[in-house]
C-alpha positions in Angstrom: 217.9 121.0 157.3 214.3 122.2 156.7 211.9 120.8 159.3 208.9 123.0 159.1 206.5 120.2 158.2 206.8 118.9 161.8 203.4 119.6 163.5 205.0 121.7 166.2 206.3 124.1 163.6 204.1 124.9 160.7 201.4 122.2 160.7 199.4 121.1 157.7 198.4 124.6 156.9 202.0 125.6 156.3 202.4 122.7 154.0 199.3 123.5 152.0 200.4 127.1 151.7 203.8 126.2 150.4 202.4 123.9 147.6 200.9 126.9 145.8 204.1 129.1 145.8 207.0 129.3 143.4 209.4 131.8 145.0 212.0 130.2 147.2 211.7 133.0 149.8 207.9 132.6 149.9 208.1 128.8 150.2 210.6 129.2 153.0 208.5 131.7 155.0 205.3 129.6 154.5 206.7 126.1 155.2 210.1 126.4 156.9 210.4 129.6 159.0 208.3 128.1 161.9 211.4 125.9 162.8 214.3 127.6 161.1 213.3 131.2 161.8 212.4 134.0 159.4 216.0 134.7 158.6 217.4 131.2 158.8 219.1 131.5 162.2 216.7 129.0 163.9 213.4 129.7 165.7 213.4 129.9 169.5 213.0 126.4 171.1 210.1 127.8 173.1 208.1 128.1 169.8 209.1 124.9 168.1 208.0 122.3 170.7 211.0 119.9 170.3 214.5 119.6 171.7 216.8 121.0 169.0 219.3 118.4 167.7 223.0 119.1 167.7 223.1 119.3 163.9 220.3 121.9 163.7 221.6 124.4 161.2 222.0 128.2 161.3 221.7 129.2 157.6 223.2 132.6 158.3 226.5 131.0 159.5 228.7 131.0 156.4 231.3 128.7 158.0 228.7 126.1 158.6 226.7 126.3 155.3 229.2 127.2 152.5 231.0 123.8 152.6 227.7 122.0 152.0 226.7 121.1 148.4 223.3 122.1 147.0 222.5 118.5 146.2 223.0 117.5 149.9 220.5 120.2 151.0 218.1 119.0 148.2 218.4 115.4 149.4 217.6 116.4 153.0 214.6 118.4 152.0 213.4 115.7 149.7 213.9 112.6 151.9 214.0 114.3 155.3 216.7 113.9 158.0 216.8 110.2 157.3 218.0 110.8 153.8 221.3 112.2 155.0 221.6 110.6 158.4 220.4 113.7 160.3 217.6 114.1 162.9 214.3 112.4 162.2 212.6 115.7 163.3 213.3 116.9 159.8 210.5 115.3 157.6 210.4 114.5 153.9 209.0 117.2 151.6 208.8 114.9 148.6 205.0 114.9 148.6 204.6 118.6 149.5 207.0 120.3 147.1 208.0 119.7 143.5 211.7 119.3 142.6 211.5 122.9 141.1 210.2 124.2 144.4 212.9 122.5 146.4 215.5 123.9 144.0 214.0 127.4 144.7 214.2 126.9 148.4 217.9 125.8 148.2 218.7 128.8 146.1 217.0 131.1 148.7 218.9 129.4 151.5 222.2 130.2 149.8 221.3 133.9 150.1 221.2 133.8 153.9 225.1 133.7 154.1 225.9 137.3 153.4 229.6 136.9 152.8 230.4 135.9 149.2 234.1 135.4 149.8 233.7 131.8 151.1 234.4 129.2 148.4 231.2 127.2 147.6 230.9 123.6 148.6 230.6 122.4 144.9 234.3 123.2 144.5 235.2 120.6 147.1 235.7 118.0 144.3 236.3 114.3 145.0 239.8 113.8 146.4 242.2 111.9 144.0 244.7 109.5 145.5 247.8 111.7 144.6 246.7 115.1 143.4 246.2 117.6 146.2 242.8 119.4 146.3 242.5 123.2 146.1 239.5 123.4 148.5 240.3 124.1 152.2 239.0 121.2 154.2 238.3 119.6 157.6 239.3 116.0 157.0 241.3 113.1 158.2 242.7 110.8 155.5 244.6 107.6 155.8 246.3 106.6 152.6 248.1 103.2 152.0 250.3 102.1 149.1 251.3 98.4 148.8 253.9 97.2 146.3 252.4 94.7 143.9 255.7 92.9 143.2 258.9 92.2 145.1 259.2 92.8 148.8 255.9 93.7 150.4 256.6 97.3 151.2 253.7 99.1 152.8 253.7 102.9 152.9 251.1 104.8 154.9 250.3 108.4 155.5 247.9 109.9 158.0 246.9 113.5 157.0 244.9 115.8 159.2 243.5 119.0 157.6 241.8 121.8 159.5 240.2 124.8 157.9 240.9 128.2 159.4 238.6 131.0 158.5 237.4 131.7 155.0 240.4 130.7 152.8 243.1 129.0 154.9 243.9 125.4 156.0 246.4 123.9 158.3 247.7 120.4 157.4 249.7 117.8 159.4 251.0 114.7 157.6 252.5 111.7 159.4 254.0 108.9 157.3 254.7 105.5 158.7 255.9 102.4 156.7 257.0 98.8 156.6 259.8 98.7 154.1 262.8 96.6 153.0 266.3 97.6 152.0 268.3 96.2 149.1 269.4 93.3 151.2 265.8 92.4 152.1 266.1 93.6 155.7 262.8 94.9 157.0 262.3 98.2 158.9 259.2 99.9 160.2 258.6 103.3 161.8 257.6 106.9 161.3 258.9 108.9 158.4 259.4 112.6 157.9 256.5 114.6 159.4 255.1 117.6 157.4 253.4 120.7 158.5 251.8 122.9 155.8 249.5 125.9 155.3 247.1 126.2 152.3 245.7 129.5 151.1 242.9 129.9 148.5 244.0 132.5 146.0 240.9 132.5 143.9 237.4 130.9 143.9 234.6 131.4 141.4 231.4 129.6 140.4 233.3 126.7 138.8 237.0 127.0 139.5 239.3 127.4 142.5 243.1 128.0 142.8 245.2 127.6 146.0 248.8 127.6 147.0 250.5 125.7 149.8 253.8 125.7 151.6 255.0 122.8 153.7 258.0 122.1 155.9 258.9 118.4 156.1 261.1 117.8 159.1 263.6 114.8 159.2 261.9 112.7 161.9 262.5 109.5 160.0 265.6 107.3 159.6 267.1 107.7 156.2 269.3 104.6 156.6 266.1 102.5 156.9 264.4 104.3 153.9 262.1 106.1 156.3 263.1 109.6 155.6 265.1 112.1 153.5 267.7 112.8 156.2 267.3 116.6 155.9 264.5 119.2 156.2 262.6 119.8 153.0 260.5 122.7 152.0 257.7 121.9 149.6 255.6 124.5 147.7 252.8 123.8 145.2 249.8 125.3 143.5 246.5 123.3 143.2 243.7 124.0 140.8 240.2 122.6 140.6 237.7 123.0 137.7 234.1 121.9 137.5 233.2 120.6 134.0 229.8 119.8 132.3 228.0 116.6 133.0 229.4 116.2 136.5 233.0 115.9 135.2 235.9 117.7 136.9 239.6 118.4 136.4 242.2 118.9 139.2 245.9 119.7 138.8 248.9 120.2 141.1 252.4 121.4 140.4 255.2 122.1 142.8 258.8 121.7 143.9 260.7 120.1 146.8 263.7 122.1 148.1 265.9 120.4 150.7 268.0 122.4 153.1 271.0 120.4 151.9 271.4 118.6 148.5 274.2 116.3 149.8 271.6 113.7 150.9 268.5 114.6 148.9 268.2 116.4 145.5 265.9 119.2 144.6 262.9 118.0 142.7 259.8 119.1 140.8 256.5 117.3 140.4 253.1 117.5 138.6 249.8 115.7 138.9 246.6 115.9 136.9 243.3 114.1 137.7 240.2 113.8 135.6 237.0 112.3 136.7 233.2 112.2 136.7 230.7 111.7 139.5 227.6 109.6 139.4 224.9 109.6 142.1 222.3 107.0 142.9 218.6 107.7 143.7 218.0 110.1 140.9 221.1 112.1 141.7 220.5 112.4 145.5 222.1 109.2 146.8 225.5 107.5 147.1 228.3 109.1 145.1 230.6 107.2 142.8 233.6 109.0 141.3 235.9 107.1 138.9 239.0 109.1 138.2 242.2 108.8 136.2 245.5 110.5 137.3 248.8 111.2 135.6 251.6 111.6 138.1 255.1 112.8 137.4 258.3 113.8 139.2 261.9 114.5 138.4 265.0 115.1 140.5 266.9 118.3 139.5 270.4 116.7 139.1 272.5 115.5 136.2 271.4 112.2 134.7 268.0 112.1 136.5 265.1 110.5 134.7 261.5 111.5 134.8 259.1 109.2 136.6 255.7 109.1 135.0 252.8 107.0 136.4 249.2 106.5 135.6 246.7 105.9 138.4 243.2 104.7 137.5 240.9 104.7 140.6 237.4 105.1 141.9 236.0 106.8 145.0 232.7 105.9 146.7 230.8 107.4 149.6 230.0 105.0 152.4 227.8 106.9 154.9 224.4 108.4 154.2 225.9 111.8 155.1 228.5 111.3 152.4 231.3 112.2 154.9 233.0 108.8 155.0 234.6 107.7 151.7 237.1 105.2 150.3 239.1 105.4 147.1 240.8 102.4 145.4 243.4 102.5 142.6 246.4 101.0 140.9 249.5 103.1 140.3 251.4 101.9 137.2 254.8 103.1 136.2 255.0 104.3 132.5 258.6 105.5 132.3 261.8 104.6 134.1 260.2 101.3 135.1 263.4 99.6 136.3 263.1 99.0 140.1 259.6 100.7 140.3 256.8 98.3 141.0 253.1 98.7 140.5 251.3 99.8 143.7 247.9 99.2 145.0 246.8 102.5 146.6 243.7 103.2 148.7 242.5 105.7 151.3 239.9 106.0 154.0 238.6 109.6 154.3 236.6 111.1 157.2 235.2 114.6 156.6 234.7 115.3 160.3 233.2 118.7 159.6 230.0 116.8 158.8 229.9 114.8 162.0 231.5 112.0 164.0 232.9 108.9 162.3 229.9 106.9 163.5 227.3 109.6 162.7 225.1 109.6 159.6 225.0 105.9 158.8 221.3 105.3 159.5 
């Protein structure tokens, strides 16, 4: 992020000039433009006096800046590159600028992306264990569910999400499991692989709405409880809403339509997640997000019962860059409990847009 306090850029004179200003644009030009350029695209290396790190930002690049949260930029300006696991070339401005001045600089940086159609990073809400997010992402997530009672079935799903342009996302899901049939015979293998496309339909200052279509192909073995036996088309809508006091609401509703109902019935499902985020270090550090989900589904056939579960959980960021996270929860059946066990559910999430898996820890 901002690195103008480095002697090769603005020097102590730039710092002193910035202290007396209140306008974000004026502070930026006085204390930041020496390294980041007058328009945010980065000053020429010949004028900065240091080798530019790979993570050096171009604030005019909407694809690179809009996924970031304001609080992440504020933390980097306040604590320097060290505060978010970036280059040490970026110094701390905690002594040079007040919190109000830093907020003004962040607000100015947001104006350097000229295309307002990109969903803002604040709408990338913490990911629940079951409810799909509406924000288009660049993430890899490994989710595991372990039965708490009975045979130790273990269901895993590896999901790769790749953002395409302003509002689209490609998703690939690969399930693999270790399960038991009614006789207790164990089986392991890959389940039905899914390929989906998400599209943001609307995004505002505090809410976002998306739709996704997915084709699940029968790559698994149904006889071993590793697949549906037929291709299934899944469609759903996903909604995210920012609430006061760092609270948030996310919802998802959709349907599963198999190509043949002889082996797998049609179904509908709905999920709602409510949570609140807490940050350490006066709002600039590690993020903790306890959440509560309500998960329901029902087969569309005579005599079918509605499965309704509750899923308390909490997510926490691990890396300084906030791009590696884990979430732990317990899924508890509420209705139709016969034959349905509690499950321990957790995931490991890597937001690879923000860097490599081993980046941003120190």
